N, C-alpha and C positions, 0 to 999 in steps of 0.2 A: 422419811420420820412420821409425816403426817398422819399418814395410815396407821401407824403403827397406836398415833394418840387416840385417831376417831373410833378404833378398835376397842382401848382400855374405855373412853369415855360414851361406847354404848354397853359396853359391861356394866359401867355405875349407873346409866339410866335404868337400866332394866335389872336390877339385882333384886328388886324388891318382886319382881313377878317369876320366880324359880322354874324352870319348866319341868314336867313330868319324866323323869329320868327313862322310862316305855315308851313315851311319845318319842325320845331324841333318839331310843335307839332303833324304833321302827321306821323314823322318816329316814336316818342315815342308811339304812338297810335296803331300805325301799330305790333310794339312790342308787347303791351301790347292783344292785339286781337291774333297776333301768338301766344302767352303763352297759352290763354283762349282756343284756337281750341285743345291745347293737351287733356285737360283737358273731351273732348268730343269726341274725337277723335275714340275711340274703341268699345264708346256705341251701334253704328250698329251690330258688330262684336261679342258680348255680349254671345247670342245664340250658337254662331258656335267655340268659340276660344277651347273649348274641342276638339274637333274633328281638328281644322287646329292645334293645335299644340300636339296635343296627349297626353293631359292629364287628370286629372281630375277636375270637377268644380270647385272642394274647392279652385285648386292649381293654377285654370283658371283666380278666382276674383281678385289674387292677383295683376294682369293686370292693376287692377282698383284702388287698395288699395296701392300698389307702388308707384303713382304718386301722390296720397291724402295723402302719409306719408312724403316723400321729400318735397314737396310743402312746408305743413305743419312747418317744419325746415327750412327749406331754405331760407324763407321769412322774417321772422324775424331776420336772420344772414344776408340772403344778404345786408338789410334795414341798417345794423349797419355798417357792410361794407363799405356800398356807404358812410356812412356820414364821415368815416374815411380816406377813402382811392379814392375816388371819385367817382362819381355814374355811370358817363361813363363807368370808368375799370369793377367795376363788372357788371354791363349790359352787356359789352360784355363777361364776365366771365359765365354767364346766359345762355347767345344765343350759346356761344360755348358748355356748356351742351345739352343747350336742341338740338342742329343738332346733336352732338356725341350721345345721345340717340335715336332720331329718324334712325337713321342710324342702330345702332346697333338693332332697332326693325325691318328694314325692314331687316335685314341679317339675322335672327334669325332661327336657325331650331327646337329649343324646347321652352318650358316655361320660361328656366330660364334667357337664353339671352334675352327674351322679358321682363321679368320681369326688368332685370337688366336697360334695354334701355327706358322703360316707368319712373323708379325713377331717371333716368337723364334729361326723359324731366319736370317730377317736378318741377326742380329747375329753370328751365323757368320761375313759376310764380312769383319769386323775380322782373320780368320786371315791372311788374305791380305798385307796391308801389314805388318801385327805379324811376319809369318814372314821377309817379307821384310827388316826392321829387326834379327832377330834373328839372321841370318844374317851381315852386319855385323860384328856380335858373335862369332861361332860357327865361323868357316869360316876357312881359309887363302888368304891374300891370291890365291893362283895358283887356286883353284877359286872364289874368290867371284863373279868375273863369267859365268861358264857357271849356278852356283847360281842366283843372282839372276834370269838369264832363264828358267829352268824355272819355278822360283817367281814369276814375273809373269805367263808365259803359263798358268797354272794354271787363271783363272777361262774362257778359252776351250779348252782341255784337258776340265776339267772338264762344260763343256756339249757338247763333240761326243763324248764318251766316254758320257755320261748321257742322253744323250736316248736311241739306240736301245735303252737297256734301257729304259728307262721308258715306250716307247711299247708296248714287248713285252708289260709285266703292266699297262698299261691296256687295250690292246687281247685280252689273253687272259690274265689272272689279276684277281685281286682288289686293288681300287687301293689300299685300307688295306696291303698289302704292301710299295709302295714307303716308305711313310713307317715303318712296321717296319722295314726296311732301313735305312732313313738313322739312324735311332734305332740301330742295331746300327751302322754305319759312325763314330756321332761318338762310340760307346763305347770303340771299339778307339782311334780318331785322339788319345783322352782320355788315354787307359793308356799311348799311343807317348808322348804331348809329356811324361808326366809319370816317364817310365821312361828318355827316351833325349834329351830335349831340355835342357841344363843350364839354371839359373835363373842368367842370366849376370849380370855386377855392373851394377849402375843408375848412369848419367852424369850425370840430369838431377836438378837442384836444383829448390826451388821447392811450389807445392802446386797443384792442381786446379784448375779455373775453372768453375764449375759455372754461372755467369751465362753466360758464353760456348758452354758449350754448350747453354744452353738457348734461347741465341738463334741460335746456328747450327742447333740442329734445329728452330728455328719456322721460318725463315726459307727451309729446305730442305724441309721439309715443304709449306709455300705453293707452294713453285716447283713440285717432284714434281706434287704433286697436279693445281695448274695443266696442265703436260706430260704427264701419264699420264690424267687426264679429261678432256681436255678436245674432245676428241672425240665425247665423249658429253655431256657439258654444254655442249656448243657452244662454238666456237672466241670471239665474242663475248656469251657469258652472263653476268650479273652475275657466279656461282661461279667461273668462269674469270678472266674480268680484275678480282675482286676478290683472289685467288690471288696472280695477277701482282704485283697492287700491293703487297699486304701484306708478298710476298719482296723485294721491291725495297726497302722501304722500312726491314724488319725487319734486312736484310743490311747494307746500308747504317749503322743505328745499333750491328749489331751491329760492324763493322768500324772505327768510331768510337772503339768501347768499349775495343775488341782493341790497339788502337795506345796506348791510355793505363793498361792493364791492366800490372803489372809480371809475371805470372807468366799471361799470355796461353795460351788454349785452341790457337792457331794465330800464331806468329809474322808476322805481314804485311810485317814489312821484309824476312826472310827470304824469305817468298813472292816480295816482289816483285823479287828480283835476277833477273836477265836469263836466265839457266838454268835456275832454278826456273819463274818465271811461263813463258818460253815452253815447257819442258816440259811443266806442265801444262796449255796450250792445245792444246798436241799430245795431251796424253791422252782431250782432249774431243772434239777431232773423229776422232781414231782410233775411241775409244768408238762415234762414229757411223760409222766407215766399218766395223767388226765386226760393229756386230748388223744393220746394214742386210741383209747376205746371207743372215745366219740368218734373218731375216724373210720375204725373198722367194723366194730358193730352194725352199724346204719346200713354199708353195702352190703355186710351181709345176710340184714332181711331183708332189701330190698331187690338182690338179685333173683333172678325166676327160679320157678321149683325145678325146672329142665335140669337145669345146670348138677344137678344133684347134693349140693350143698347150700342153694339160696333157699331162701325162706316164703318170694313172694307174697313180702309186703307194700303194699302205696306208700307214697309220701305220709300220709294220714297217720295210717298205721302204727308206722316206723315211729315215728315223732311220741304215740300215742303208748307206744309198749318201752319208750325210755324215758316218759315221762316220771313214774316211779324212782327213779334214780335222784331227781330234782327233788323230788319230796322227801325221801331215806337221807340226805342231805340234809335238809333244813332241820331235819325230827334229829338227828347225831349231832349236829354241831356242837349244842349246849353240854351233851354231856361229854364232849372232849375237853371242854373248859373243868368239868369235875374230875375229870381223870389226870388234867395236867396238875389241880390243887391237894387230890390225893396222893402224886408222885412225883413228877415233873415235865413242863412242857418235852426235854427231848423224849421223855419217856412216851407224849401221847402222840410227836410227833412219827416215831419208829411204828409204834401200835399201826397207827393211821396206814404209813407205807407198806406193812404187813399186810394188811388188809387189803390195798387196790393190789398187792401182790395177787393173793387170793383169789380176787374179783377175777385175772386173769387166768386164774387156775381153773375158776370154775366154765369159762366163755370156751376158754380149750375143749374143756371135756361133755361141755351142753350145746355145743354149736347146732346144733342138729335142728334143735327147736326154738322157736318164740318166748318159749316160756324160759328156756336157759339161759339164753342172753339177755332176756329183759332179769332174769337174776345174779345174775354174774352182773351188772349194770349197778343192779341195787347194790350188790355187795362192795365194789369197787368205789361211788357213788360214796358210803359210807364211811370207806376207809378215807374219801376226798376230804370228808365233812370234819374228821380228825384230826388228819393233818394239816389241813390249809387252817384250823385253828389255833392251832401249836404255831406254826408260824410269825406270827405278828405279835402273839406273848413273850418270844425269844428277841425277836426285834425291842420293841417298845420296854422292855426290862434291862438293853444293854447300852441303851444311848443316850443322850442327855433330854431332856424333856424337849426341849430348842429345837433338838431334830428328830422330834417324832415322826414330822411327816416328809421329809427329807428321806430318811432311813427305809420306813415302810415302801416310799416309794419304789425306792433302790429292789423291793423285795417283790414289790408286784410287778417291775420289769425283768428280773432273773425269771418268773414263774411263764411272765407273755413269753422271753425267748425261749423259757424250753417247750411252749404249745408251737413255736415255729419251728423249732428242729422237729418234733413229732411229725408236725404235717410232712417235712422234707423228706425224712427218714421213711417214714410208713408207705409215703408215694412211690417212693425209691425201691422197698421190700416187694409192693403190691406191683408194680411196673414190673417190676425183674423177676415176678414169677407168676405166666398169664397162660389160657388155653385159650381155644380158640372156638367160640359157640356163635353158630348163626353168622358168619362172616366176621367176628369182631374178638378182638383180644378182650377178655376179663379174666379178674386175679384168680388165680388155682385155688383151692382148699388148702394146699402144703402153703400157701402164700399167705393165706389168710392165719394159719397155725403158726407161722413162722411168726406174723406180725405179732402177734400175741404174746408168744414167749417172750418176745424183744420186750413189751411192754411188762410184763410179769418181771423179767429180769431187771429194769430201769428201777421199779417200786420196790427192790430188795435191794436196790443200790441205794433207793434214797435211804430205808430204813439204817443202811451200816452208816451212811453219813450223819444221821440223826446218832443213833450212837456216840458217835466220834465225836459230838458235844460235851466240852468239859460238864462232867455231872455237876460239883460245886459253883459252878458259873450260871449251870441254868436255872439252878435252888434259887440263889443269888438276885439273881435278874425276877424270878417273879416277885420275891420280897419285897426288892425294889418301886416293883408297879404298885403294889400296895402299899408304902407307905409311902410315896409322893402322891398320887391319888384321895390318900386317905388326908395328905396335907392342903389338898388343893382348897376351895372354898365350895361347899357341895350346892352351891343356889347359882350357877354363873348368868349373867343377860340373858335374856330371851330373844 
C-alpha cells in the first residue's frame, strides 16, 4: 500500500509540470527498442562463442537460451508489478537489470558469468508491455493508437536496426564493446525514464501473487527448455519429453490455482474473453511468422555462391541488407493505427498478416538475389509493423484499466513463445533437408523454399485468426480506449 501511495504522491507533486506527449512516447519507444536489441545482440557471435568463452557449443547455446527464459518469466511478472506498484517504477527496475546484465557480460571471463549476464538482460523485455500500458495512462486519445503501434513494433525495429551494428562490431572490433555499448544505452534509457516519464496513478488494488509467479515461471521454463533445446537433446529424448510433460502438468495446476485466487497474477477469466483469447493466439502465430524469416533469409545470404543458391554475403553486408526492413517497420507502424481507426484493429491485424505472407511469397520467387531477399524482408517487415501495432490495440480496449500491464505482458509472452517455436521448427526443417558441400552438410535449396512456404502458411493462419475476432467487440474495444483515455488527466506527473 505504501508504494501505491508513493506513486500517487509523486503524481500530485509534479502535476503542475505536464510532460510533452512526444517526449514520453519517444522515451518509451527507445526503451522498447533497447530491450529488443538484447535479443539479437549475440547472434553475430554464435559461431565464435565456444572459442571466446573457452567452452563447448552446448554450454555456449545457453547464452541465447538464458535470455529467452528470463524474458518469458519476467514479462508477465513485470506487467503485474507495474499494475500494482506503478509502471514507471517497474520500468526502472527492468532497466537496472538490463544495465547490470550488460556490464556482467562485458566483464565476463567465462561462460557462467556470460549466461548470468544474458539472463539479466532478458529481464529488460518487460519494458515493451510496460511501455504500452503506460501509454494508455499518459498519451492523449488522438495519439494513443499510433504511439502504441510504434511501441509494439519496437521488438522488430530493435532487431532490424541492431543486427548490422552488432555484426560490424563482431567482425571488426572487440566483442566486449557490444556489451559496454548496451550498458551505456541502458543507463541513458534509465535516466530518460526517470526524468521524462511520469509516475502515473495506480489503478489496480490487491497484492502480488508470488505462488502464481513461481508456477507460471516453472511451466514456461519447462516448455521453452523443451522447445529451445529439443534439437540438441533429441525430440524423443527423456529430457525433452520430461520437460514437455512437466510444462503441461505445472501449467494446468497453475491455471486451477489462478482461477481460485483472489489476486491472480493473470486473470484467466479476462484472458478467456474472445477478443483477448484470439488476439493472444494471433500473437503466438505472428511471433512465429515474424521470426521465421529472420532465421532463413540471413542464412541464404551468407551461404557461399558456389552452392548455387547462396549469395556469399559477409556478416556485415548481410546485416546491411536486412537493415531497410527495420526502417520500413518503423515507418509503417503509425499507418496501421490510421487503418485501425478507419476500419478496426482486427482488419489491420488481418491485413498485416496477409502482407507478411506476401513477403514470404516474394522471397520464394526472388531468393536468387540479394535485392530480391531485401525486398521480401521489407514487405514482410511492413506487415509486421501493421500487425504488431494492432495486437495491443485489441488488448488494451478489452481489459480493465487496472490490468493493462498484465494483459499486454501476456500478449508479449505469446509472441515470444511463437518466436521460440519458429526457431525449433525452422531448424528442424533445414536440418531435415541438407546437401553435402565441401565435406559438410548445409541446408538444401529445397529446404529453404519449404521453410519460406511454412512461414507464408503460418502468416495466412494469423490472418484467419484475426478475421475470427468478433467484429463488434473489436470496434467496441477501440471506442473504449478513446473513452477511457479521454477521461484521464491529460497532465499526469513527471
